[in-house]
C-alpha positions as CSV (number, residue, x, y, z in Angstrom):
1,M,88.9,-7.6,137.1
2,A,86.6,-10.5,138.1
3,Y,83.6,-8.3,137.8
4,E,84.4,-6.9,134.3
5,P,82.7,-9.7,132.2
6,T,79.6,-9.4,134.3
7,L,79.4,-5.6,133.8
8,R,79.9,-6.1,130.1
9,M,77.2,-8.7,130.0
10,V,74.8,-6.4,131.8
11,A,75.6,-3.6,129.4
12,A,75.1,-5.9,126.4
13,R,71.7,-6.9,127.7
14,T,70.6,-3.3,127.9
15,P,70.5,-1.9,124.3
16,S,71.2,1.8,123.9
17,F,67.8,2.2,122.3
18,Y,66.0,1.4,125.6
19,I,68.4,3.7,127.5
20,W,67.6,6.6,125.2
21,L,63.9,5.8,125.2
22,R,64.0,5.8,129.1
23,W,65.7,9.2,129.1
24,I,63.3,10.6,126.5
25,L,60.2,9.5,128.4
26,F,61.7,10.8,131.7
27,V,62.4,14.3,130.2
28,L,59.0,14.5,128.5
29,I,57.0,13.4,131.6
30,M,59.1,15.5,133.9
31,G,58.5,18.5,131.6
32,G,54.7,17.8,131.8
33,L,54.8,17.5,135.6
34,G,56.8,20.6,135.9
35,A,54.4,22.6,133.7
36,A,51.4,21.3,135.7
37,Y,53.2,22.2,139.0
38,V,53.9,25.7,137.8
39,H,50.3,26.1,136.6
40,L,48.8,25.0,139.9
41,A,51.3,27.1,141.8
42,E,50.4,30.1,139.8
43,E,46.7,29.5,140.6
44,C,47.5,29.1,144.2
45,I,49.6,32.3,144.4
46,H,46.9,34.3,142.5
47,A,44.2,33.0,144.9
48,A,46.4,33.9,147.9
49,A,46.9,37.5,146.6
50,E,43.2,38.1,146.4
51,R,42.5,37.2,150.0
52,S,43.4,38.8,153.3
53,L,46.5,37.6,155.1
54,T,45.9,35.0,157.7
55,D,47.0,35.4,161.3
56,E,49.9,33.1,160.8
57,E,51.0,35.1,157.7
58,I,50.8,38.3,159.7
59,R,53.0,36.9,162.3
60,H,55.5,35.8,159.8
61,L,55.4,39.2,158.1
62,T,55.9,41.0,161.5
63,L,59.0,38.9,162.3
64,T,60.3,39.5,158.7
65,R,60.1,43.3,159.2
66,A,61.9,42.9,162.6
67,T,64.5,40.7,161.1
68,Q,65.3,43.3,158.4
69,K,66.8,45.4,161.1
70,D,69.1,42.6,162.1
71,L,70.4,42.4,158.5
72,R,71.6,46.0,158.8
73,P,74.1,45.7,161.7
74,E,75.6,48.8,163.3
75,F,79.0,48.2,164.8
76,T,79.3,51.6,166.5
77,Q,78.4,50.4,170.0
78,S,79.4,46.7,169.8
79,F,80.8,44.1,167.4
80,S,79.7,40.7,168.8
81,E,76.0,41.6,169.4
82,P,75.2,42.7,165.8
83,L,76.9,39.5,164.5
84,K,74.7,37.4,166.8
85,K,71.6,39.1,165.5
86,L,72.6,38.2,161.9
87,A,71.7,34.6,162.5
88,P,68.0,33.5,162.3
89,H,66.8,33.7,165.9
90,R,63.6,35.8,166.2
91,T,60.5,33.9,167.4
92,D,57.2,34.8,169.0
93,G,56.5,31.3,170.4
94,L,54.6,30.2,167.3
95,V,56.6,31.3,164.3
96,Q,60.0,29.9,163.8
97,P,62.8,32.3,162.5
98,L,64.1,30.7,159.3
99,W,61.5,31.8,156.8
100,P,61.3,35.4,158.2
101,W,65.1,35.5,157.9
102,V,65.1,34.3,154.3
103,A,62.2,36.6,153.3
104,A,63.9,39.6,154.9
105,W,66.5,39.4,152.2
106,M,63.8,39.7,149.5
107,I,61.1,42.0,150.9
108,T,62.1,45.6,150.6
109,D,58.8,47.5,150.5
110,E,57.0,46.7,153.8
111,G,55.4,43.5,152.6
112,S,53.5,44.8,149.5
113,P,51.5,42.2,147.5
114,S,54.3,42.2,144.8
115,S,56.9,41.4,147.4
116,L,54.8,38.6,148.8
117,R,54.4,37.2,145.3
118,S,58.1,37.4,144.7
119,T,58.8,35.3,147.8
120,A,56.1,32.8,146.6
121,W,57.8,32.4,143.2
122,F,61.1,32.0,145.1
123,R,59.6,29.0,146.8
124,V,58.3,27.7,143.5
125,G,61.8,27.9,141.9
126,L,63.4,26.3,145.0
127,T,61.0,23.3,145.0
128,L,61.3,22.9,141.2
129,A,65.1,22.7,141.4
130,C,64.7,20.1,144.2
131,L,62.2,18.1,142.2
132,V,64.5,17.9,139.2
133,L,67.4,16.8,141.4
134,L,65.1,14.3,143.2
135,G,64.0,12.9,139.8
136,L,67.6,12.5,138.6
137,V,68.7,10.7,141.7
138,C,65.7,8.4,141.8
139,L,66.1,7.6,138.1
140,R,69.6,6.3,139.0
141,Y,68.3,3.8,141.5
142,F,64.6,3.2,140.7
143,A,62.6,2.1,137.7
144,L,61.3,4.9,135.5
145,P,57.7,4.9,136.9
146,G,59.1,4.7,140.4
147,A,61.2,7.8,139.9
148,L,58.3,9.7,138.4
149,L,55.9,8.5,141.2
150,A,58.4,9.7,143.8
151,V,58.5,13.2,142.1
152,T,54.7,13.3,141.9
153,L,54.2,12.5,145.5
154,A,56.8,15.1,146.6
155,A,55.5,17.8,144.3
156,F,51.7,17.6,144.3
157,H,51.0,15.9,147.6
158,G,53.7,17.6,149.6
159,W,55.3,20.9,148.5
160,L,52.5,22.3,146.3
161,G,50.3,22.8,149.3
162,T,52.9,24.8,151.1
163,L,53.1,27.5,148.4
164,C,49.7,29.0,149.2
165,E,50.8,30.8,152.3
166,F,53.6,33.1,153.4
167,S,55.1,30.7,156.0
168,G,58.0,28.4,156.6
169,A,56.1,25.2,155.5
170,T,58.0,24.9,152.2
171,L,61.4,25.0,153.9
172,F,60.1,22.6,156.6
173,H,59.0,20.0,154.0
174,L,62.4,20.3,152.3
175,F,64.6,19.9,155.4
176,F,62.2,17.3,156.9
177,L,62.9,15.1,153.8
178,L,66.7,15.8,154.0
179,T,66.7,15.0,157.7
180,W,64.8,11.7,157.1
181,L,67.2,10.6,154.4
182,A,70.2,11.5,156.6
183,C,68.8,9.5,159.5
184,V,68.2,6.4,157.3
185,Y,71.7,6.6,155.9
186,G,73.1,7.2,159.3
187,L,71.4,4.0,160.6
188,Q,72.9,2.0,157.7
189,R,76.4,3.4,157.8
190,N,77.0,5.5,160.9
191,S,79.9,7.6,159.6
192,L,80.6,10.5,161.8
193,W,79.9,13.1,159.2
194,V,76.4,11.7,158.8
195,Y,75.6,12.5,162.4
196,G,76.7,16.1,161.8
197,V,74.5,16.2,158.7
198,V,71.5,15.0,160.7
199,G,72.1,17.7,163.3
200,V,72.4,20.5,160.7
201,F,69.4,19.4,158.6
202,G,67.4,18.8,161.8
203,A,68.2,22.3,163.1
204,L,67.2,23.9,159.8
205,A,63.9,22.0,159.9
206,Y,63.5,23.1,163.5
207,L,64.0,26.7,162.5
208,S,61.3,26.3,159.8
209,E,58.6,24.6,162.0
210,D,58.8,23.1,165.4
211,R,57.9,19.6,164.2
212,I,61.3,17.8,163.7
213,L,62.1,16.9,167.3
214,P,60.2,13.6,167.4
215,M,62.2,12.3,164.4
216,L,65.5,13.3,166.1
217,I,64.5,11.7,169.3
218,V,63.5,8.4,167.6
219,F,66.8,8.5,165.7
220,I,68.8,8.9,168.9
221,V,66.9,6.2,170.7
222,I,67.2,3.6,167.9
223,S,70.8,4.3,167.1
224,T,71.6,4.0,170.8
225,L,69.8,0.6,170.9
226,R,71.7,-0.4,167.8
227,A,75.0,0.5,169.6
228,L,74.0,-1.6,172.6
229,W,73.1,-4.5,170.4
230,G,76.4,-4.2,168.6
231,W,78.2,-4.3,171.9
232,L,76.3,-7.4,173.0
233,A,76.9,-9.1,169.7
234,A,80.6,-8.4,169.9
235,H,80.9,-9.9,173.3
236,W,78.4,-12.8,173.3
237,C,77.8,-13.9,169.7
238,T,80.4,-16.3,168.2
239,G,79.1,-16.3,164.6
240,E,80.5,-14.0,162.0
241,G,78.3,-11.2,160.5
242,T,78.4,-8.5,158.0
243,T,77.6,-4.9,158.9
244,L,78.6,-1.4,157.9
245,W,77.5,0.0,161.3
246,L,80.3,0.8,163.8
247,R,79.2,1.1,167.4
248,D,82.4,2.9,168.3
249,N,81.2,5.9,166.2
250,H,78.0,6.3,168.1
251,L,78.9,8.3,171.1
252,F,81.1,10.8,169.3
253,G,78.5,10.9,166.5
254,L,75.9,12.0,169.0
255,L,78.2,14.7,170.1
256,L,78.6,15.9,166.5
257,L,74.8,15.7,166.0
258,T,74.3,17.9,169.1
259,A,77.0,20.3,168.1
260,G,75.6,20.7,164.6
261,F,72.1,21.3,165.9
262,L,73.2,23.8,168.5
263,F,75.4,25.7,166.1
264,I,72.4,26.3,163.7
265,G,69.6,26.4,166.2
266,G,71.4,27.9,169.2
267,P,70.4,31.5,168.6
268,R,66.7,30.6,168.4
269,L,67.1,28.6,171.7
270,A,68.7,31.6,173.4
271,E,66.0,33.9,172.2
272,A,63.2,31.6,173.4
273,D,64.9,31.3,176.8
274,L,65.1,35.1,177.1
275,L,61.4,35.6,176.0
276,F,59.7,32.6,177.6
277,G,62.1,31.2,180.2
278,D,62.5,27.9,178.2
279,P,64.9,27.4,175.3
280,T,62.7,24.9,173.6
281,F,59.4,26.8,174.3
282,H,56.7,26.6,171.7
283,F,53.0,27.3,172.2
284,V,52.1,24.2,170.3
285,D,53.7,22.1,173.0
286,Q,51.5,23.9,175.6
287,V,48.1,24.2,174.0
288,R,48.0,20.5,172.8
289,W,46.8,19.8,176.3
290,L,43.6,21.8,175.9
291,D,40.4,20.5,174.3
292,Q,39.2,23.3,172.0
293,P,40.8,25.6,169.4
294,D,39.2,28.7,170.9
295,A,40.6,27.8,174.3
296,A,44.1,27.4,172.7
297,A,43.9,30.7,171.0
298,T,42.7,32.5,174.1
299,W,45.5,30.9,176.2
300,I,48.1,32.0,173.7
301,A,46.8,35.6,173.7
302,N,46.8,35.7,177.5
303,H,50.3,34.3,178.0
304,P,52.5,36.1,175.4
305,D,55.7,36.4,177.5
306,K,57.9,35.0,180.3
307,T,56.2,37.1,183.0
308,S,52.7,35.9,182.2
309,L,53.8,32.3,181.9
310,E,55.5,32.4,185.4
311,Q,52.3,33.7,186.9
312,V,50.3,30.6,186.0
313,P,49.7,28.4,189.1
314,P,51.4,25.0,188.9
315,L,48.0,23.2,189.0
316,E,46.8,25.2,186.0
317,R,49.9,24.8,183.8
318,L,49.4,22.9,180.6
319,S,51.1,19.6,180.7
320,A,50.5,15.9,180.1
321,R,50.4,15.3,183.8
322,N,47.7,17.9,184.6
323,Y,45.7,16.8,181.5
324,F,45.5,13.1,182.5
325,Q,44.7,14.1,186.1
326,T,41.6,16.0,184.9
327,H,40.5,13.7,182.1
328,T,39.6,10.0,182.1
329,A,41.3,7.4,180.0
330,K,38.1,7.0,177.9
331,E,38.1,10.7,177.1
332,A,41.7,10.6,176.0
333,K,41.1,7.5,173.9
334,T,38.1,9.0,172.2
335,R,40.0,12.2,171.4
336,L,42.9,10.2,169.9
337,I,40.6,8.0,167.8
338,Q,38.7,11.0,166.4
339,G,42.0,12.7,165.6
340,L,43.3,9.6,163.7
341,D,40.1,9.6,161.7
342,S,40.8,13.2,160.8
343,V,44.3,12.2,159.7
344,I,42.9,9.5,157.4
345,V,40.3,11.8,155.9
346,Q,43.0,14.4,155.3
347,W,45.2,12.0,153.4
348,Q,42.4,10.6,151.2
349,G,43.0,11.8,147.7
350,R,46.2,13.4,148.8
351,G,48.6,10.5,148.4
352,G,47.3,8.3,151.1
353,E,46.0,5.6,148.8
354,V,49.3,5.5,146.8
355,L,51.3,5.0,150.0
356,A,48.9,2.3,151.2
357,V,49.3,0.4,147.9
358,L,53.1,0.7,148.0
359,L,53.1,-0.7,151.5
360,I,51.0,-3.7,150.5
361,L,53.2,-4.3,147.5
362,L,56.3,-4.2,149.6
363,V,54.9,-6.7,152.1
364,V,53.6,-9.0,149.4
365,L,56.9,-9.0,147.5
366,T,58.9,-9.6,150.7
367,M,56.8,-12.6,151.6
368,A,56.9,-14.0,148.1
369,C,60.7,-13.6,148.0
370,W,61.0,-15.3,151.4
371,C,58.7,-18.2,150.5
372,S,59.3,-18.9,146.8
373,T,63.0,-18.2,146.1
374,P,66.1,-20.2,147.2
375,K,67.9,-19.2,150.3
376,A,70.5,-16.4,149.9
377,C,74.0,-17.8,149.3
378,H,76.0,-14.6,149.5
379,A,75.8,-11.0,150.6
380,G,74.5,-9.8,147.1
381,E,71.4,-11.9,147.6
382,R,70.7,-10.8,151.1
383,L,69.0,-7.6,152.2
384,H,71.1,-4.8,153.7
385,P,72.5,-5.9,157.1
386,E,70.9,-2.9,158.8
387,T,67.5,-3.4,157.2
388,A,65.8,-4.3,160.5
389,T,67.2,-1.1,162.1
390,T,66.0,1.0,159.2
391,V,62.5,-0.5,159.2
392,L,62.2,0.0,162.9
393,F,63.1,3.7,162.5
394,L,60.6,4.2,159.7
395,V,57.8,2.5,161.6
396,M,58.5,4.3,164.9
397,V,58.8,7.8,163.2
398,T,55.6,7.3,161.2
399,T,53.7,6.0,164.2
400,T,54.9,8.8,166.4
401,Y,53.9,11.5,164.0
402,L,50.5,9.9,163.4
403,V,49.8,9.7,167.1
404,I,50.9,13.2,167.8
405,A,48.9,14.6,164.8
406,G,45.9,12.6,165.9
407,W,46.1,14.1,169.4
408,D,46.7,17.6,168.1
409,A,43.9,17.5,165.6
410,A,41.4,18.5,168.4
411,V,43.0,22.0,168.8
412,M,45.0,22.8,165.7
413,G,45.6,22.1,162.0
414,I,47.7,19.2,161.1
415,R,48.6,20.0,157.5
416,H,52.3,19.6,158.4
417,L,51.7,15.9,158.4
418,H,51.9,15.9,154.6
419,A,55.7,16.4,155.1
420,L,55.6,12.6,155.6
421,T,54.3,11.9,152.1
422,A,57.6,12.3,150.2
423,P,59.8,10.5,152.7
424,L,57.4,7.6,153.0
425,G,57.0,7.3,149.3
426,L,60.8,7.3,148.8
427,S,61.3,4.8,151.5
428,L,58.7,2.4,150.3
429,L,60.0,2.6,146.7
430,W,63.5,2.2,147.9
431,G,62.6,-0.9,149.9
432,Y,60.7,-2.4,147.0
433,E,63.6,-1.9,144.6
434,S,66.0,-3.4,147.1
435,V,63.9,-6.5,147.6
436,L,63.3,-6.9,143.9
437,R,67.0,-6.8,143.0
438,R,67.7,-9.5,145.6
439,A,64.8,-11.6,144.4
440,R,66.0,-11.5,140.8
441,R,69.5,-12.5,142.0
442,R,68.0,-15.4,143.8
443,G,66.2,-16.6,140.6
444,A,62.8,-14.8,140.6
445,G,61.2,-14.6,137.2
446,W,61.1,-11.5,135.0
447,M,57.3,-11.3,135.4
448,L,57.9,-9.9,138.9
449,A,59.7,-6.8,137.7
450,R,57.2,-6.3,134.8
451,G,54.3,-6.6,137.2
452,Y,55.9,-4.2,139.6
453,Q,56.4,-1.6,136.8
454,T,52.9,-2.1,135.6
455,V,51.5,-1.4,139.1
456,L,53.7,1.7,139.4
457,W,52.4,3.1,136.0
458,L,48.9,2.6,137.2
459,L,49.6,4.3,140.5
460,L,51.2,7.2,138.7
461,T,48.2,7.5,136.4
462,M,45.8,7.4,139.4
463,S,47.8,10.1,141.2
464,L,47.7,12.4,138.2
465,L,44.0,11.9,137.9
466,Q,43.5,12.7,141.5
467,I,45.6,15.9,141.1
468,W,43.6,16.9,138.0
469,K,40.3,16.4,139.8
470,S,41.3,18.2,143.1
471,G,42.8,21.2,141.3
472,T,44.4,23.9,143.6
473,P,45.7,22.3,146.8
474,I,44.6,22.9,150.3
475,P,46.9,25.3,152.1
476,S,49.3,23.7,154.6
477,S,48.5,26.0,157.4
478,T,48.6,24.7,160.9
479,A,47.3,27.9,162.3
480,L,45.7,28.1,165.7
481,T,46.9,31.6,166.3
482,P,45.1,34.6,167.6
483,P,45.8,38.0,166.0
484,P,49.4,38.9,166.8
485,A,50.1,41.4,169.5
486,G,50.9,44.9,168.3
């Protein structure tokens, strides 16, 4: 009851006229963004229909046709084996099984252009539904321009580029975002069910593209360090603190994460172990230690199965150890710097400037709040007690993906890196809103919030102008593949 007058005062200070105006603007602008998204997606799908299938698309289509046989089980000889094959598991070492498994339910006429277009429109509908949900959730916690900017970054600088090809990139972007959010929430409130969600979403992202493992590894490392710090604080620190993180949940939580991941991804791991002798085998992890794309494609073509891989002499196997034994530190440094330059160029005009401005804004606001407002007196004026852990996770994940992409750029496409755009945009906006709320509780002026919203409107306008100028997005292909065998 003590909070009831405060809530009534807040409601009284927010006239219903402004609430209705906010919702009307949100619906109108979201409608315009949705119409633009569908228009650009239609152009992208039409352009894809007029060209020949890429090598990566052919591989996905081949696995889709093979998966269709799994969806028609015959229980005359066995019962358990057909049930195992119903799960997404087929891989050729490059293509992951989730999108071929999903497409197998929709393609019925041997991959005709009309069937491929129907799967493309399925991806458009899926992403549109996710964008609407994302916008509604963001509107609950963010300012109106912040919610619209988050939707714009996810739609036009992330998911739109994945609609141009018959691949699992769309599903990867979606599950990458969900895994990111689950990891952040798990570091703030490590409930046991959150660990399971991280494992399930991580496995679904892994079955879409083999790019999620660095995030899961960083999450496990940081959460383990947080558990150790909690143990030390409990035994050595005498002061009282506030936290929603329970170190006792960590060990069992990791078991749940592993169980969730293996339950979803286990069939694919078993298939890879049978075909290549390694459950986690993926050609990308091998050929990144080569220097040229042609050499990578040739190596893949020459080593398509377990037998050919076992015949490679130990000194000729592709690994970090063998690479650094045959290359100087200067050569490796030069390759990494050139790759990072490619990453920067790739993000120019594709959301990179918006993310940079949001990062600068967040740093400036945090410093201003720290230097010019009174010291926090209670928990409502302080940042979340696990802010440092969350920030460390965001920095380490982003740095890890940038370094890996910079290294891989020498031999393969790195369009998958745009999966970072939506999570980074959401995280930066979330951080800014959190700092702003605490700053206003500590006496910061109303000009701070007005200036923040003005900058967001300008960023939203700049993003829409960039989208209008760029037109149809660049496909998100990461292909380095030779023509598929058979």
